[in-house]
C-alpha positions in Angstrom: -26.4 -15.8 -10.0 -24.0 -15.5 -12.9 -24.0 -11.7 -12.3 -23.0 -12.1 -8.7 -20.2 -14.5 -9.5 -18.8 -12.2 -12.2 -18.8 -9.2 -10.0 -17.3 -11.2 -7.1 -14.4 -12.2 -9.4 -13.9 -8.8 -10.8 -14.0 -7.3 -7.3 -11.6 -10.0 -6.0 -9.0 -9.7 -8.8 -9.1 -6.0 -9.1 -8.8 -5.4 -5.3 -6.0 -7.8 -5.0 -4.1 -6.2 -7.9 -4.5 -2.8 -6.4 -3.5 -3.9 -2.9 -0.5 -5.8 -4.1 0.7 -3.0 -6.5 0.6 -0.4 -3.8 2.2 -2.7 -1.3 5.0 -3.3 -3.8 5.6 0.4 -4.5 5.4 1.2 -0.8 8.0 -1.3 0.0 5.9 -3.3 2.4 6.9 -7.0 2.9 3.5 -8.3 3.9 0.1 -7.5 2.8 -3.5 -8.5 3.6 -4.5 -8.4 -0.1 -6.2 -11.7 -0.3 -8.6 -11.3 2.7 -9.4 -7.7 1.6 -10.0 -9.0 -2.0 -12.5 -11.6 -0.8 -14.4 -9.0 1.3 -14.3 -6.6 -1.7 -15.6 -9.3 -3.9 -18.5 -10.0 -1.6 -19.4 -6.3 -1.4 -19.2 -5.9 -5.2 -21.4 -9.1 -5.8 -24.0 -8.0 -3.2 -24.2 -4.4 -4.5 -24.3 -5.6 -8.1 -27.1 -8.0 -7.3 -29.3 -5.9 -5.1 -28.5 -2.3 -6.2 -26.8 -1.7 -9.6 -24.0 -3.3 -11.6 -22.4 0.1 -11.7 -21.6 -0.2 -8.0 -18.6 -2.5 -8.7 -16.5 0.1 -10.5 -17.5 2.7 -7.9 -16.3 0.4 -5.1 -13.1 -0.3 -6.8 -12.5 3.3 -7.7 -13.0 4.2 -4.1 -10.6 1.6 -3.0 -8.0 2.7 -5.5 -8.3 6.3 -4.5 -7.9 5.4 -0.9 -4.9 3.3 -1.5 -3.3 6.1 -3.5 -4.1 8.6 -0.7 -2.6 6.4 1.9 0.5 5.9 -0.3 1.0 9.6 -0.7 0.6 10.3 3.0 3.1 7.5 3.9 5.6 8.9 1.3 5.2 12.4 2.7 5.8 11.1 6.2 9.0 9.3 5.2 10.2 12.4 3.4 9.5 14.5 6.5 11.4 12.0 8.7 14.4 12.0 6.3 14.5 15.8 6.4 14.3 16.0 10.2 16.9 13.2 10.8 20.2 14.5 12.4 23.2 14.3 10.1 25.5 11.3 10.5 28.5 11.9 12.7 32.0 11.3 11.3 33.9 8.2 12.4 35.7 8.8 15.7 39.5 8.3 15.9 41.0 6.4 18.8 41.8 8.6 21.7 45.2 10.2 21.6 45.9 9.2 18.0 46.8 12.3 16.1 49.0 10.7 13.5 46.2 10.0 11.1 47.3 6.4 10.7 45.2 3.4 11.4 46.4 1.5 14.4 
C-alpha cells in the first residue's frame, strides 16, 4: 500500500509541475493541471503496484515529451501566424488635410 501511495504522490506532483510549467511558458491563463495530476497519479500508482515500479518514470517521461511536443507545435503555429499577418497600415489623415498639422 505504501508503494501505491508513494507512486501516486510522485505522479501527482511531477505531472502538476510539468503541466504548470508548460502552461506558464506557453502563456496560458488557465490550466487543467490538478485533474490531470490526479489521473496521472492514479495511473502511476496502479502500474507501479500491478506491473513495475519503473512504470512511473516511463509514464511521466511520456507526459513530459508530449507536453514539449505540444508546446513546440503551438510555438511554430504562432510564428507562422505572425509571418503571414498583413503589415499594419499607417494612421489615416483627415480627408482634405494636407497641411500636416493636427486638427
